[in-house]
N, C-alpha and C positions, 0 to 999 in steps of 0.2 A: 787638770782632772778631765778624764775622757767622758764625753757626753754620749748618752745612748739615744739613737733616733727611733722614735716610735711611729708605727703606721697609723694613719688616720682610720677611724672606724669605717668610713665609706669605702676605702680601698679594700679592706678585709672582706666586706660584704660583696664587692664586685668580683673579687677573685673567687670567692666561694660560689657565687652565682655562675661564673663562667665554667668552673670545674663541674658543678652540678649539671649544667646544660649539656656538656660533652658526654658526661656519664649517662645522661638520659638518652642522648642520640644513640650511644652504644647499646644501652639496655633495650631500646626499642628496635634494634637491628637496622637503623636507618643507613649506617655505613655499609652493612652487608648488602642491603637492597640496592644501594647505588652501585657497588662493585659488580654484583650479579647482573644488574640491568645493562651496564656498559659492556661487559664481556659478551652477554647474549646479543646485544644490539650489533656489536662488531661482527659476530658470527653470521647474524642474519644479513648484514650488508654484504659480506663476502659471497654468500649463497645467492643473494639477489643480483649481484654484479654478473655472476656466471649465467644465471637463468635469463636475465634480461638481454644479455648480449646474444645468447643463442637464439632467442626469439626475435631479435632485431627490433626490440621495442624502443620508442623514442626516449631521449635522454631525460625528459621531464619526469618519467616514471620513477627513475632511480633518485632524482633530486627530491621528489615528493616523499618517497620512502624515508630518506635521510632526515627530512624536515619533521615528519611525524615522530620518528624515533627520538629526535632531539627534544621535541616538545614533551614527549612522554616521560623524560627523566625527572624533571621537577614534580610532575604529577605523581610518579611512583614514590618519590621521597616524601611528599606530603601525606600520601596514603599510609606509608610505613610509620610516620610520626603519629598520625591521628587514629589509626586502627590497629587491632591486634587479632591474630588468628588464634581462636580458642576451640576446644572440643565442640562447643555449641555453634561454631561458625565465626564469621568476622563480626567483631564488636568494636565500638568506640573504646579507645584506650582508657578514658576516664571512668568508664563503667565497669572496668575489670579490677577486682580485688588484687592488690599487689601480691598477696600471699598465694593466690591462685594463678598468677601469671604464667604463661607458657613461653615467654620470650626467650628464655635460655635454651629450651629444647628446640624452638624454631630456629634460633641462631645456629645451633649445631647442625641441623639439617641444611641450612643455607650454606654453611661452610663446606659441606660435602658437595653441594651443587656447584658452588664457585670453583672448587678444585677440579671437578669434572669439566666444567666449561672452559677453565683455563687450559687444561690438558688438551681439549679439542682445539682450542685456539692456537696453542703452540704447535700442535701437530699439523694443522692446516697451514700455518706460517712456514713450517719447515718443508712441507711438500711443495708449496708454491715457490719458495726461495731456491731449494736445491734440486728439485725435479722438473717443475714446470717452467721456471724462469729460463734455464739454459736452453731448453727445447724451443721456447718462444723466441728467445734472442736469436737462435740459429735460424728459425723460420724467417724472422724479420731481416736478418742479414742476407739470407738466400733470396728473399723477395727483392731487396734493394739491389743485389747484384744482377738479378734477372732483369729488373727494370733498367738498370744501367746498360746492360747488353742490348736490350730492345731499343733504348733511346739513342744509342750510339749510331746505328745505321740510319735512324731517322734524322739525326743531326747532320750526318754526311749527305743524306738525300736532300736536306734543306740547303746545304752548301752548294751541291751540284744541282741547282734548280734554275728554271728559266720560264718566262712567260713570253709568248709571241703575240704582241699586240697587233690589231688590224692595221695594215699598211694604209697610209693616207693616199687618196686618189688626187694626184696633182695634175691630171690631164686638163687641157684647156676647156673641154666641154663638161667636165665633172661628172661624166656618166660611166666611169670605169671602176666604180667601187667593187662590183662583183669580181672584176679582174684582179684588183689589188688584194681583195680578200682571198681569192683563189691562190695567189702566190704565197701569201702569209700562211694559209692553211696547209699547203703542200710542204712548206718548210717545217711547220709544227708537226705534221704527221711523220716526217722523216726523223725529227729529233726524238719523238716519243720512243722510237725503236733503238735508241742509243743506250747501251747498258750503263747503269750508274747515273743517269741523268733524269731528274724529275721534271716533267713538263706540265704546266697548267693547261687545263682543257681549253678547247676552242671557245666553248660557250662562256666559260668564266672569263677568259682573257678578252674576248671580243665584246663582253658586256661593258668594257671601259671605253668603248668608242665614243669620242667626243667629250669625255669627262675632263674637267679642269683640275683634277687632282694631280699632284706631282708624282714622279715615278716612284719615289720612296713609299708614298702612301699606297699606290697601286700594288707595289711589290709586297707590302705588308698584308694587304687584303688578299692577295693571291698566294701568300706564304711562299714566295720565291726570293732568290737573292739576285737574279739577273733578269734584265728586260731586253728583248729585241724589238726595236721599232724601226719603221722605214716608210718609204713613200714610193709610189709608182707614177711615172709620167709616160703616157702612151700617145704616140702620134703616128697614125698610119701603121706601117709595119715595123716601126722603131719603138723601142721601149727603154726607158731608163729606170733602173731599180737602185735606190739608195737604202742601205741598211746599216744600223749601228747597234753594237752590243754594249750594254751599260751595266756596271755593277751598281745596283740600286742602293746598296747600303752606304757607299761612299760617293755616289753620283759620278763615278769615274768612267770615262769612255775607254773600253778595252779594245774595241775594234770598230772600224768604220770604212765603208767602201762604196763606190758607185759603179754600177755596171751599165754600160751602154751596149745594147745588143739588138740584133735583128730578132723579130718576134719568133722566128723559127728556132731560136736558141733558148727559149724561155725556160724549158725544163733543165737545161744545162746550167742556167743562172741559179735556179732554185737549189740544185745540187751543190753548186759552188758556194753559195751563201751558207747553207747548212753545214758544210764541212769546215768552212772558215770559222764559224761559231764554235764548233767542237774543238778545233785546233787552238783557238784563242783561249777558251776556258781551260783547256788541258795545260797549255804551255805557260800562260801568264799567271794563272792562279795555282798551278800544281795540283789540279783536281784529278781524282782517280776516275777518269772517264775512258772507257775502252770502246773500240769499234769505229767504223766509218759509216757515214750517211750515204744512202743510195736512194734516189728518187726514180722509180721506174718510169721509163719513157712510154706512157700509155698510148700515145698517139704522136704521129709526126705531122698531123694535119692541124694547122693553126686554126682554121675555121671551126673544125670539130671541137677543138679544145676551148675556144671562145664560147661556143654554144653550150658546151658542157658546164662551164663555170657559171653562165647565166642561169641555166636550169637548176643547177645544184643550189645556188643561192636562194632561189624561190622555194625549193623543197625544204631546205633547212628552216627558213622563216615561216613556212606554211602560208606564204603570202598569196600566191596564185598558182596552184598546182596544175590547173588546166594549161596555163601558159608554160609552166615548167615542162609538162609532158610534150608539148609541141617543140620546144627548144631541144629537148633531149632526143626526140625522134629525128630531128634534123641533124643532130650531132652523130648519131649512129648511122644515119644515111650517108653522111659525108665520110665516115670511117667506120665500116661495119666491124672492124676488129678492135674498137675502142671499148675495152672491158669495163672501165669505170663509168662510162656513160650508160652502158647497159645496166650496170649495178644500180645507179641512181634512178634510172627510168623504171626499173622493177619496183623500187621503194616508192616512187611517186604513184604508180598505179595502185599499190597496196594501201597507202595512207590516205589517198585523195578522197575516196567515198566517205570515210569516217569524219572528214572535215567539211563535208557538204559539197564536194565538187563532183559534177556529173562527167565521168570519164568514159561514157559509152555503156554498152550492154554487158560487156564481159571484162571489167577491169581486173578481176582476180586471175582470169586466164592469161591476160596480157602481162600481169605482174610475174606469173610463173614463167612465161616464155622469155621475158627479158632477163629474169634472174638466172634461168638455166643457161641462156646464151652467155651471160657474164661469167659463169663458172666454167663453161667450155673454153673460154678464152683465158681465164685465170682462176683456178680453183683455190687460190690462197685468199681470195676476198671473203670477208665475213658476212656482210649484209645480205647477199643473195641466199645464203643458207638459212638465215633467220626469216627472210620473206617467204621462202618456199615452205618452211615449217609452219608458219602462221597461216598462210593462204590455203595450203593443202589441207590443213586441219579444219579450217572453216568450210572448205569446199567438199569435205568428207572423202578426199582422195586417200587419206589415211587418218589414224586416230591421234589422240593426244600423246601417246607413248612415242610414236614416230616423230611427232612435232617437237617434243622435248629433245629427242636425239639430234634433230637438225639445229635446235637452239644451242645445244651443247657444242656442236661442231662449229657454230658461228663464234661462240665465246672462246673456244680453243684457237680458232684462226686469228682472232684479234681480242686479247684480254682487256685491251684499253678502249674498246668500242662501247660507249655507254648505251647506244641504241639497241644493240643486240641483247644486252642485259635487261633493258626495259621490256623488250618483246618476250623474252623468256619469262620474265616476272608476270606479264599479263596472262600467259598460259597457265602458270602455276596458280595465279589468283583465281582464274576462271574455274579451275579444278577444285578450289576450296582450300588449297594449301597456303594459308595466310602467312605463316611464319617463313616459308620458303620464298614466297613472293616478296615479303619485306626484306629478307636478306639480299635478294637480287637487286631490289630497288635502292637499298642502302649502298650496295656496291656501285650502282649506276651513279649515285650522287658523290661517291668517293672519287670516281673518275671525272665527273663533271658536276661540281657543286651547285651550279645555277641552272641545271637542266630542268626547265619548267614542267615538262611532261612527266618526268620521274618524280618530281615533288608532288604533283597532283595525284598520281596513282599510288604513291606511298601514303598520301593522306587518305585515299579511299581504303587502303588496306588497314590503316590505323583505325578507321571507323569500324571496320569489320572486327578488329581486335579489341574494341572497347576503349581505345585511347583517343577520345574525341578532342581533348585539349591539344594534343600533338597534331591531330588532323587539321584543326582550325589554324594552328600556327603555320603549318606547311602551305595550306591553301592561301593564307594571307601573304606569305612570302612569294608564292608563285604569281598571284594576281598583282601584287605590287611591282613585280618584275615585268608585268605586261602579258602574262600567260594565264589564260583561263580555260578550263576544260572540265567535263563531267559535272557541270553545275547542278544537274538534277540530283546527284548523289548528296550534295552538300546542303540542299535546302533544309531538310529536317534538322541537321546538326546545327546549322546557323540559327534556325528558329529556337532551338533549345538554349544555345549558349550566348547568342547576341541579340535575340529578340525579333519581334515580328517585322519591325521596320527594315532591318537588314535582310531578313529572309524575303520580304516583299520585293526589295530591289533586285536581289539575285534571281528571283522567279521571273521577273519581267524580262530578263536576258535570255530566257530559255528558247524563245521563238523570235522570228524576225518581224512578226506583226505586233500589234498593240491590243489584241483581243484575247489574250490568254487569261483563263479564269484563275487569277492569283488568289482571290479571296476564298474560292471553293477549295483550292489546293491547301492553303494554310489552315483553314478550318478543319479539313480532314486530318491533317497531321497533328494539329495542336489539341483537338478535342475528339480523339478516336472513339470515345464512349457514346458520342451523339449519332443520330441517324443522318447519314450523308447520302442516302439513296437518290435524292433529287439532284444533288451535285454530280453524282456518278452518271446519272442519265444525261445530264447536260454535257458532260465531258465526252461520253460515247457518241453523242449526236454530232459533235463538232471536231473530234480529234483529227479527222482526215484533212481538215482545213489548216491545221497548224504547220508552219514551216520551221522545223527545228534547227537550231544552230548546230546541234551536235546529234549524231545518229542515235546514241544511247538514250537521249532524253525521252524518246517515244516509249520504249518499254519500261523505263524507270517510273516516269510520271503515270503511265497506265497502271502500274502496280500500286502506286499510292492511291489511285482511284478505284482499286479492286477490279480493274479491267484485266484480269489475269489471262484471258484468252489472247489478248493483244500482246501482253508481255512475253508470252510463250512463243511468239513468232520470231524465229532467229533473224538477227541482223548481222551484217559483216563488221562486227566490232567485238571487243572483249566483254565478257560477262563477269568480270571480277567484282562488279558492284553489287551482285545479288546476295552477298553474304553479310550485308550490314543489318543492324538491329531493326531498322524500319521496314525491312522486307521479310521479317520472320513469318508473317501471315501468308506471304506468297510461297515461302518454302514449305508450308504445311498443305499446299494445295495440289490437286492432281495436275494442274497445268505446269507446276514446277517440275514434277517428275517427267512430264511430256517434254519439257525443254531440255532436261538433263539427257534424256534419250536421244533427242535431236542432236545435241552437241557431242554425243558419244562419251560423256564423262564417266558413266557407269562402267563402260568397258575398261577404261583406264583404272578405275577404282578396283574392279574385280581382279585385274592382273597385277597391279602394283600397290594396292592398298587404298583404303578409304581415308579421307581427311578426318581430323579429330571430331568434327561436328556432325558427321554422317556415319551410318552403320548399315550393314546388309540385313535384310529380312528375308531369309530363305535364299533361294538361288536366283530369283528374278526381281525381287523388290528391295527397297531401301527406304530409309527415312533420314531426315536431316533436321537439326535443331533450328 
C-alpha cells in the first residue's frame, strides 16, 4: 500500500512567508529601485570617467565616486522598503492604507524610467565599442609606433657611444695633469664631431677622476657603452701616451696602443688615437659610424701649446683666473697665430671679474680684443662669438637684440658647446624671458649633465618660474658637486624650505669676512611685515666694507634691504636673478625702471616683444609684475 508523505506544518508556514516576502518586495518596487539605481550609477560613472580624465583630476576622485555610489545602493533599497511616494509626499509604508497605495502607478513610471536609462546605457556602450574604441586603438598603435621610431635612433646612439676619461699623469714629478687632461680633451672634442657617435661631455666624464668605481659602473652612470682611458708620461721633450678602448658592457679590450713621440708631434698623436678609436668601433663592432677625425693643428709651438693647456685648465676650474690670464698671454706672445689661446684668453677676461678676480681697469675691452683676434684667425670657433655678444651688450656697444644674434651664431658654430648655451640663457633670463632661458639651460645640461654653472642658473630660473622645489634640488646637486654660485638668490628660498639654520649658514658664505649682518638679513626676509628701518640703516652704513664672494651679491642683498639705489647700479654680470618672487617690491620701484633703461632691455622689448610679466604703458613707459 502506497504511503502519502505529508508536509510538516512548519514547512508550509516558511514557504508561505518566503513567497509573501518576495511579493512584498515586488509590491514596494524594491527590485525596480535597485535596477534603476544600478543603471543610473553606471551611466554616472561613464560620464565621470570622461570628465575626470579631461580635467586631469587625481585617481582618488573617481574611486571616491565609485565608493559613494556603492554605499548608496543598500540605502536606496532600504528607503524603497520603508517609505512610499504618495500624492501627499513621502510617507512611511506602514502609515499608508493598502487600498490607497500608489505603488502600482509608481512602479509603471519607474518601468518607463528604467527603459529610458537602459536605452541610454546601450547607446553609450555601442558608441564606445564601435566608434570610439577603434579610433582610440588606432591612436595607441600610432603612438607606440612613433615611440618605437624615436627609441630606435636613441638605442643606436647608446650603442655608438663613448666616454673619454681623464688620462692619468704618470710623469715622475706628477705635475703634468693639465697636459694629460689637454690630450684627453682634444681627443674628446674630435670624437664629438664624428657622425653617429655619442660622446659624454668633458665635465661629466672628468668628474670620475680618481673614482674607485669599475668601468661598467662609470659607463652606466654616463650612459655609454665604451670607455677610453689612458695615461701620459712626459719627460723633457719626450712623451709617451698609452690609450685603450674598452667595451664596458663586457669589459673586453677592443684596442690598445702606446705612442712614443717627440713633443712636437703631440697633435699628430691625438689625431692618430682618435682615428684608431673610430676605426676600431666601426670594424670590430660593425657600428654605423661615418667620417674621419681631424684635430686642427692650432700651433706648432710646443711652449705655446703647453702654456695654453695650463691656462685653459685654470679657466675651466675657475681656480686662479689671474694666473690663467698670465699663462695665456704668454701663449699668444709665443705664437700670435694661436687662435685657441686667444679664444680662451677672451673668455678668461670676460668671466674673471664676476668670480672676484681683479684683471685690471678694462677687462671687457681686453675680452673683446682677444675674441676678435681669435675670430680673425679662425671664425669657426664658437666661444668668441658668445663673449663678444655678452661683453658688448654689457658695455652698451650694442643692445640685447644684437647680443642674441651673436649668441645664436656661437650656438650654430658649435651646437655641442655647453658654455655658449649658458651665456645665451643668461641674456634671455636678464630680459625676463624665463621659459626661453630654461630651455637653453636644459639644453646645456643635456650636453653636459654635471655643468655646475648651468645647474645654478637653471635653479635661479626655476625660482623665477615658481618651481622652488626643483630649484632647491638643483642647488643641492651643484653644491654637492663642489660648485656654488649666486648664493644671495637662494637665501630666501632656503629660508622658506629648509629653515633658518640652513639659511644662516648660506648667508655667512656671502662675504669673505665674518661681520656680515646675517640676523638682520634673515629677519627682513622672514618677517617682511615688521619695521626693519634700523637694520636697513645699519646695512647702508657698512655695505662698502663687505668683500663679496660673488659680484651679484651686492645688488641682490641691497634689494633685500630696500637699498634700491644701490641695486640699480649696473655691474658686469647677468641680471637674471631680478625676476624672483622676493624682488617683486624692487620691480615696483622707480629704480627698477632706471636699471632696465641702463641695461637697454626696454629697447629690446619694444622691438621684439615684452616678456609675459611686463607690458608697455604708452610709448615710453612700462610695468612689470
